Structures are given as structure tokens and as C-alpha cells.
Backbone as JSON, one array per atom type, in Angstrom:
{
  "sequence": "XXXXXXXXXXXXXXXXXXXXXXXXXXXXXXXXXXXXXXXXXXXXXXXXXXXXXXXXXXXXXXXXXXXXXXXXXXXXXXXXXXXXXXXXXXXXXXXXXXXXXXXXXXXXXXXXXXXXXXXXXXXXXX",
  "N": [[0.84, -1.18, 0.0], [0.26, 2.37, -0.32], [2.56, 4.5, 1.22], [3.46, 7.41, 2.94], [5.94, 8.99, 4.62], [6.79, 11.35, 6.86], [9.55, 13.28, 8.14], [11.89, 15.07, 10.24], [10.84, 17.24, 11.56], [10.53, 19.5, 14.43], [11.62, 21.48, 17.26], [12.43, 24.84, 16.97], [14.15, 27.98, 17.08], [12.87, 31.24, 16.31], [13.78, 32.51, 13.16], [15.46, 30.47, 12.59], [16.25, 27.32, 10.88], [14.82, 24.44, 9.28], [14.72, 21.18, 7.81], [12.46, 19.32, 6.19], [11.61, 15.96, 5.37], [10.07, 13.6, 3.19], [9.41, 10.38, 2.74], [8.45, 8.16, 0.26], [6.56, 5.25, -0.56], [5.29, 2.35, -2.3], [4.09, 3.48, -4.51], [4.32, 4.85, -7.85], [6.56, 6.98, -7.7], [7.71, 9.04, -9.27], [5.69, 9.77, -10.93], [3.89, 11.29, -9.66], [2.61, 14.4, -8.59], [3.88, 16.19, -5.9], [3.08, 17.49, -2.7], [3.28, 19.85, 0.02], [1.58, 20.49, 3.0], [0.12, 22.28, 5.77], [-1.12, 22.39, 9.14], [-2.29, 24.31, 11.65], [-3.12, 24.54, 15.17], [-6.61, 24.71, 15.63], [-7.03, 25.75, 13.15], [-7.68, 25.55, 9.58], [-6.39, 23.05, 7.32], [-3.71, 24.05, 5.26], [-2.32, 24.92, 2.08], [1.14, 24.68, 1.34], [3.44, 24.2, -0.36], [4.27, 22.87, -3.61], [5.37, 20.46, -6.06], [6.23, 19.47, -9.37], [6.42, 16.5, -11.48], [9.12, 16.24, -12.46], [10.42, 18.09, -11.01], [10.83, 20.49, -12.14], [8.96, 22.45, -12.01], [7.46, 24.48, -9.6], [5.38, 25.57, -6.84], [4.27, 27.94, -4.45], [2.83, 28.88, -1.32], [1.87, 32.24, -0.62], [2.7, 33.13, 1.86], [5.01, 31.76, 2.48], [6.76, 32.05, 0.43], [9.96, 32.6, -0.88], [11.16, 31.94, 1.47], [10.84, 29.21, 1.97], [11.74, 26.14, 0.34], [10.88, 23.72, -1.95], [11.78, 20.46, -2.99], [12.74, 17.5, -4.84], [13.81, 14.08, -4.97], [13.8, 11.78, -7.21], [15.07, 9.37, -7.49], [15.38, 8.54, -4.93], [12.83, 8.44, -4.03], [11.79, 10.57, -2.54], [10.62, 13.62, -1.14], [11.38, 16.97, -0.3], [11.32, 19.68, 2.08], [12.76, 22.59, 2.52], [13.09, 24.84, 5.04], [13.58, 28.07, 5.83], [14.43, 31.02, 7.76], [12.46, 30.89, 9.76], [9.29, 31.53, 11.32], [7.26, 32.25, 14.21], [4.59, 31.93, 13.44], [4.73, 29.91, 11.62], [4.46, 27.62, 12.95], [3.09, 24.44, 13.15], [1.49, 21.31, 12.26], [3.05, 19.53, 9.76], [2.33, 18.16, 6.64], [2.98, 15.8, 4.06], [1.87, 15.11, 0.73], [0.42, 13.35, -2.05], [-0.49, 13.47, -5.5], [-2.29, 12.74, -8.53], [-4.11, 14.18, -9.84], [-4.31, 16.17, -11.9], [-2.51, 15.12, -13.66], [0.7, 16.0, -14.55], [0.45, 18.58, -13.7], [0.56, 21.11, -11.26], [-1.44, 21.21, -8.37], [-3.26, 22.91, -5.82], [-5.23, 22.53, -3.98], [-6.24, 20.83, -1.09], [-8.1, 18.78, -1.13], [-7.72, 17.58, -3.51], [-5.65, 15.89, -3.41], [-4.45, 12.57, -3.18], [-3.09, 10.82, -1.46], [-1.7, 10.79, 1.83], [0.68, 11.69, 4.34], [1.47, 11.04, 7.84], [2.13, 13.27, 9.2], [4.32, 15.77, 10.64], [5.49, 17.5, 13.46], [6.17, 20.92, 13.64], [7.59, 23.4, 15.5], [7.99, 26.72, 16.23], [9.7, 28.87, 18.18], [9.46, 32.07, 19.77]],
  "CA": [[0.0, 0.0, 0.0], [1.01, 3.63, -0.39], [2.96, 5.1, 2.48], [4.24, 8.64, 2.95], [6.45, 9.12, 5.99], [7.51, 12.61, 7.05], [10.51, 13.37, 9.22], [12.66, 16.31, 10.25], [10.22, 18.29, 12.35], [11.12, 19.72, 15.73], [11.53, 22.8, 17.88], [13.49, 25.73, 16.49], [13.92, 29.38, 17.4], [12.55, 32.12, 15.19], [14.95, 32.81, 12.35], [16.19, 29.25, 12.32], [15.92, 26.52, 9.7], [14.56, 23.01, 9.37], [14.51, 20.51, 6.54], [11.55, 18.19, 6.28], [11.7, 14.94, 4.34], [8.92, 12.72, 3.07], [9.78, 9.19, 1.99], [7.27, 7.53, -0.31], [6.66, 3.86, -1.01], [4.01, 1.79, -2.75], [3.55, 4.21, -5.66], [5.33, 5.27, -8.83], [6.79, 8.32, -7.14], [8.04, 10.02, -10.29], [4.48, 10.1, -11.67], [2.99, 12.03, -8.76], [2.89, 15.73, -8.05], [4.0, 16.11, -4.44], [2.79, 18.74, -2.03], [3.38, 20.0, 1.48], [0.5, 21.25, 3.62], [0.29, 22.4, 7.21], [-2.33, 22.67, 9.9], [-2.05, 24.83, 12.99], [-4.26, 24.27, 16.06], [-7.78, 25.54, 15.44], [-7.08, 26.29, 11.79], [-7.82, 24.57, 8.52], [-5.17, 22.66, 6.63], [-3.43, 24.99, 4.19], [-1.26, 24.61, 1.12], [2.45, 25.3, 1.56], [4.27, 24.14, -1.56], [4.1, 21.67, -4.43], [6.41, 20.28, -7.08], [5.76, 18.54, -10.39], [7.11, 15.21, -11.57], [10.57, 16.34, -12.67], [10.97, 19.12, -10.15], [11.06, 21.69, -12.91], [7.92, 23.44, -11.72], [7.07, 24.52, -8.2], [4.44, 26.61, -6.45], [4.36, 28.2, -3.02], [1.91, 29.83, -0.7], [2.48, 33.57, -0.52], [3.27, 33.32, 3.19], [6.31, 31.08, 2.62], [7.57, 32.29, -0.76], [11.23, 33.22, -0.58], [11.73, 31.35, 2.69], [10.77, 27.75, 1.86], [12.07, 25.56, -0.96], [10.51, 22.32, -2.13], [12.59, 19.75, -3.98], [12.48, 16.08, -4.81], [14.82, 13.18, -5.51], [13.01, 10.64, -7.67], [15.84, 8.14, -7.27], [15.21, 8.17, -3.52], [11.39, 8.51, -3.7], [11.71, 11.48, -1.4], [10.41, 15.04, -1.37], [11.95, 17.75, 0.8], [10.9, 21.06, 2.27], [13.75, 23.37, 3.26], [12.41, 25.98, 5.65], [14.51, 29.04, 6.38], [13.84, 32.22, 8.35], [11.19, 30.44, 10.33], [8.56, 32.47, 12.15], [6.32, 31.56, 15.1], [3.36, 31.6, 12.72], [4.95, 28.69, 10.84], [4.19, 26.48, 13.83], [1.98, 23.62, 12.65], [1.83, 19.96, 11.81], [3.31, 19.57, 8.33], [1.98, 16.92, 5.96], [3.23, 15.68, 2.64], [0.76, 14.5, 0.03], [0.69, 12.99, -3.44], [-1.66, 13.55, -6.36], [-2.23, 12.63, -9.98], [-5.41, 14.74, -10.26], [-4.17, 16.81, -13.21], [-1.28, 14.63, -14.25], [1.93, 16.67, -14.15], [0.19, 19.96, -13.33], [0.47, 21.33, -9.82], [-2.71, 21.63, -7.79], [-3.02, 23.4, -4.47], [-6.32, 22.17, -3.09], [-5.95, 19.6, -0.35], [-9.04, 17.72, -1.48], [-7.29, 17.01, -4.77], [-4.53, 14.98, -3.14], [-4.96, 11.22, -2.91], [-2.36, 10.13, -0.4], [-1.2, 11.7, 2.86], [1.48, 11.18, 5.43], [0.9, 11.19, 9.17], [2.46, 14.6, 9.68], [5.43, 16.0, 11.55], [5.27, 18.76, 14.16], [7.17, 21.98, 13.59], [7.29, 24.43, 16.49], [8.93, 27.83, 16.15], [9.58, 29.7, 19.37], [9.82, 33.48, 19.54]],
  "C": [[0.89, 1.25, 0.0], [1.31, 4.11, 1.03], [3.78, 6.35, 2.21], [4.65, 8.89, 4.39], [7.29, 10.38, 6.1], [8.49, 12.49, 8.21], [11.18, 14.73, 9.17], [12.03, 17.45, 11.04], [10.92, 18.45, 13.69], [10.87, 21.12, 16.22], [12.72, 23.64, 17.43], [13.14, 27.16, 16.89], [13.58, 30.16, 16.14], [13.83, 32.54, 14.47], [15.76, 31.59, 11.97], [15.67, 28.51, 11.09], [15.63, 25.08, 10.1], [14.4, 22.46, 7.97], [13.63, 19.3, 6.77], [11.78, 17.25, 5.11], [10.42, 14.13, 4.34], [9.31, 11.56, 2.15], [8.53, 8.45, 1.55], [7.56, 6.08, -0.71], [5.28, 3.4, -1.47], [3.37, 2.53, -3.9], [4.69, 4.54, -6.62], [5.61, 6.74, -8.58], [6.97, 9.37, -8.22], [6.83, 10.43, -11.14], [3.46, 10.85, -10.82], [3.51, 13.44, -8.52], [2.88, 15.59, -6.52], [3.76, 17.49, -3.82], [3.08, 18.67, -0.54], [2.22, 20.89, 1.93], [0.81, 21.38, 5.11], [-1.04, 22.74, 7.87], [-1.93, 23.09, 11.31], [-3.29, 24.56, 13.85], [-5.4, 25.24, 15.8], [-7.93, 26.13, 14.06], [-7.25, 25.17, 10.78], [-6.46, 24.23, 7.92], [-4.96, 23.6, 5.45], [-2.26, 24.53, 3.33], [0.01, 25.36, 1.47], [3.26, 25.35, 0.27], [3.96, 22.86, -2.32], [5.14, 21.66, -5.53], [5.92, 19.25, -8.09], [6.7, 17.36, -10.5], [8.64, 15.36, -11.6], [11.23, 17.29, -11.7], [11.19, 20.43, -10.88], [10.05, 22.78, -12.68], [7.53, 23.33, -10.26], [6.07, 25.64, -7.96], [4.49, 26.73, -4.94], [3.21, 29.08, -2.56], [2.63, 31.16, -0.53], [3.24, 33.73, 0.81], [4.65, 32.69, 3.36], [7.25, 31.36, 1.45], [8.82, 33.07, -0.39], [11.9, 32.69, 0.67], [11.8, 29.83, 2.62], [11.13, 27.32, 0.44], [11.68, 24.09, -0.98], [11.39, 21.71, -3.21], [12.27, 18.26, -3.87], [13.66, 15.33, -5.4], [14.07, 11.92, -5.92], [13.75, 9.33, -7.51], [15.68, 7.62, -5.85], [13.75, 8.17, -3.09], [11.13, 9.44, -2.52], [11.48, 12.92, -1.87], [10.84, 15.78, -0.11], [11.27, 19.12, 0.89], [11.95, 21.74, 3.15], [13.07, 24.63, 3.74], [13.44, 26.87, 6.33], [13.75, 30.24, 6.95], [12.49, 31.92, 8.98], [10.62, 31.47, 11.3], [7.63, 31.68, 13.08], [5.03, 31.15, 14.39], [3.52, 30.42, 11.77], [4.69, 27.44, 11.67], [2.94, 25.74, 13.38], [2.45, 22.18, 12.52], [1.95, 20.02, 10.28], [3.09, 18.18, 7.73], [2.5, 16.93, 4.53], [2.08, 14.89, 2.01], [1.12, 14.28, -1.42], [-0.6, 13.02, -4.25], [-1.31, 13.28, -7.81], [-3.46, 13.29, -10.6], [-5.35, 15.38, -11.64], [-2.87, 16.37, -13.88], [-0.08, 15.35, -13.7], [1.7, 18.11, -13.73], [0.0, 20.07, -11.82], [-0.94, 21.78, -9.45], [-2.47, 21.99, -6.34], [-4.14, 23.05, -3.49], [-6.08, 20.85, -2.4], [-6.88, 18.46, -0.74], [-8.64, 17.01, -2.78], [-6.12, 16.05, -4.62], [-5.05, 13.64, -2.64], [-4.35, 10.57, -1.68], [-1.71, 11.15, 0.53], [-0.31, 10.96, 3.84], [0.8, 11.46, 6.76], [1.2, 12.55, 9.78], [3.65, 14.63, 10.61], [5.28, 17.39, 12.15], [6.47, 19.69, 13.98], [6.73, 23.07, 14.56], [8.39, 25.48, 16.45], [8.7, 28.73, 17.35], [10.06, 31.12, 19.09], [10.92, 33.93, 20.49]]
}
């Protein structure tokens, strides 16, 4: 079965960095658009970033643009989220997700993603 396993979360001070990883199995990884989402307590899950099959196209939420970078290694079936200049408002559970809804085109709606990881907690202290 499909499994997405996130890692790399933790506690970091404001201005610091973290790198999240998501290891995928049970699917043809290189044929899925991969996305990162996050959910803070009391808030809805929101789009963070996504990347197409080859990694040649990416999209970011306005709130993280210029600070976060999504990348993927198809040989390792892994997608990454490099998070720099972290802010307390970045505190959330971060999820990776996979979709083939529009083939190789990036989609940002969470309902359009088929598979989800269990999430990893990121806490940014002020």
C-alpha cells in the first residue's frame, strides 16, 4: 500500500531553519505531483508548496515564498521542504501529500490529493 512518511520536524527558534523529508513507497513516485501542507491548532489545513514530476515546476503559498524551498529526488522517492527564516506563525503539523489529479500539473487544493502522510510537528519559538 502507499505510504508517505515525514521526518525532520522539531523545535526551532525564530529565524532558524529546518529541513523536512517525506519518503514515499508503494507508488510510482516520479508520476505524482507532491505537495506540502500544514495545519495549525484551530485552523484549517493549508497549502504550503508543491512540485511537479521532474521538479522543474514549483508553487508556493504567498506566506512562505522566498523562505521555503521544495525539492524532490526521484531516485530516492523522497520530497523535501527546506524551511529558512522560520517564524512563530509557521508552527503547525506539516503533511506531505501525493496527487495525480491533473497529471503533471500542480494543484493546491488539499481535497485534490490522494495520499497523505501522518504529519510531523514543527514548532517555532519566539
